[in-house]
C-alpha positions, 0 to 999 in steps of 0.5 A: 500500500502506498503511503499518502505521506509520500506524495502531496495530498492535493495531487491525490485529491485532484486525480480522484476529483477529476475521475469522479466529477469531471464529465470531460475527464471520464466521458470517453465512452458515452454508451451508458446511462450511469457513468462509472464511479471510483470505489477504491483508488490508490495514488501513484507515487512520485519518487523523483518529486517531479511536477507533471501531468499524465492522462491514462486511458482505462478499460473497466469491465462490468464488475468494476475492475480495471482490465487495461490501462495505457498512457495517453499523454505524459509530460514526463515519461518517468511518471507513467509507470507509477500511474499504471501501477496505481491504476491496477489497484483501482476499483469502480462501480461500473457504468450502467446501461438500462440498469445493467452493469456494462464495460466501458473506457474512460480517461483519467488525468493525474497532476503531479506537483513537486 
């Protein structure tokens, strides 16, 4: 488990806020009635204390598990692996269509501060 003391709390809050509350950040796949929401998140580490932005594209299955994750954009390549490692541990309440859980694809931004 990653200690929140290792990274600025603002970074964690921004990532989670974007993932949960920003329609433009999450609305990659608009084929749902109810968008997915974060149930469990793990903050990425920032071992080199680098400032930057990483956007990840993730596929979520109908159970809310992250099936695949890939980096769409990164201002620093050294931030990519920590984001992917963290996303493997995320869990979601899945998107729904007509009341049934469905798989979907979303984008999640992470802002790192130094």
